[in-house]
Each structure stands twice: as C-alpha cells, then as structure tokens.
C-alpha positions as CSV (number, residue, x, y, z in Angstrom):
1,X,-53.8,62.7,-7.2
2,X,-55.4,59.8,-9.6
3,X,-55.3,56.4,-10.9
4,X,-56.7,54.9,-14.2
5,X,-56.9,51.4,-15.4
6,X,-58.9,49.6,-17.8
7,X,-60.3,46.8,-16.3
8,X,-63.2,44.5,-17.9
9,X,-64.1,40.9,-18.3
10,X,-63.6,38.2,-21.2
11,X,-67.1,39.7,-22.7
12,X,-66.0,43.5,-22.9
13,X,-64.4,44.9,-25.9
14,X,-62.9,47.6,-23.3
15,X,-61.1,45.8,-20.9
16,X,-57.8,46.0,-22.9
17,X,-57.3,42.0,-23.9
18,X,-56.5,43.3,-27.2
19,X,-54.1,45.7,-26.2
20,X,-52.4,42.8,-24.4
21,X,-52.7,40.3,-27.0
22,X,-51.7,42.6,-29.4
23,X,-48.4,43.7,-27.2
24,X,-47.5,39.9,-27.2
25,X,-48.4,39.1,-30.9
26,X,-45.4,42.4,-31.1
27,X,-43.0,41.0,-28.7
28,X,-43.5,37.5,-30.5
29,X,-40.2,37.4,-32.3
30,X,-38.2,39.2,-29.1
31,X,-39.8,36.5,-26.7
32,X,-38.5,33.7,-28.7
33,X,-35.0,35.1,-29.8
34,X,-34.4,35.2,-25.9
35,X,-36.3,31.4,-25.0
36,X,-39.6,32.6,-23.1
37,X,-41.8,31.0,-25.9
38,X,-42.2,30.0,-29.4
39,X,-44.7,32.0,-31.7
40,X,-46.3,28.3,-32.6
41,X,-47.1,28.4,-28.6
42,X,-48.2,31.6,-28.0
43,X,-50.7,31.6,-31.1
44,X,-50.7,34.9,-32.3
45,X,-53.7,34.6,-34.6
46,X,-56.4,33.4,-31.6
47,X,-54.8,35.0,-28.3
48,X,-57.6,37.4,-28.0
49,X,-59.8,35.2,-28.8
50,X,-58.5,32.6,-26.2
51,X,-57.8,35.3,-23.3
52,X,-61.6,36.4,-23.8
53,X,-62.9,32.5,-24.0
54,X,-60.6,32.1,-20.5
55,X,-62.0,35.1,-18.9
56,X,-65.2,34.9,-19.4
57,X,-65.3,31.0,-18.5
58,X,-63.8,31.7,-15.3
59,X,-65.6,34.9,-14.5
60,X,-62.8,37.5,-14.2
61,X,-62.1,40.5,-14.5
62,X,-59.2,41.6,-16.2
63,X,-57.2,44.7,-15.4
64,X,-55.0,46.4,-17.1
65,X,-51.7,48.6,-16.9
66,X,-52.1,51.6,-14.4
67,X,-51.9,55.4,-15.3
68,X,-51.0,57.5,-12.4
69,X,-51.1,61.2,-12.6
70,X,-50.6,64.1,-10.0
71,X,-51.8,67.7,-10.6
72,X,-50.3,70.5,-8.2
73,X,-50.6,74.7,-8.2
74,X,-48.4,76.6,-7.3
C-alpha cells in the first residue's frame, strides 16, 4: 500500500495551495448559492496569494489531499 500527498509551505509552488484556491474559485457560485460565503468575501482573485502569505507568515505546512493506492499479486 502507498499513501501520497502534496505538502509544502507558503513559498513552495508545489504545495497544493494553487489547487485549493482554484477549487474554491470554481465552487464560489455554489458556495454563494448555498449561503456559505459570498464571492466578495472569498475574493477568488487574490485567494491564492492570501493563503500563501498566511502560510509563510505562520511558517505553516500545507498538506493537500491524500491519495491511497494498493497493489497485489495473485
């Protein structure tokens, strides 16, 4: 078995922050329709930069989704 995930910091271009911010921007109309957040509050135009800045400022590690795989031989 294997587990893989993107992990990085705010200054790391491969941290997955771009994937999360792109997904949030894509889902913004649905989130707004469901009353979760308004597009203005989300600010999709600057979301990636804001997440990166906060991750860098807090010296955080960002972990993306996990992908699990399993192989076997018969």
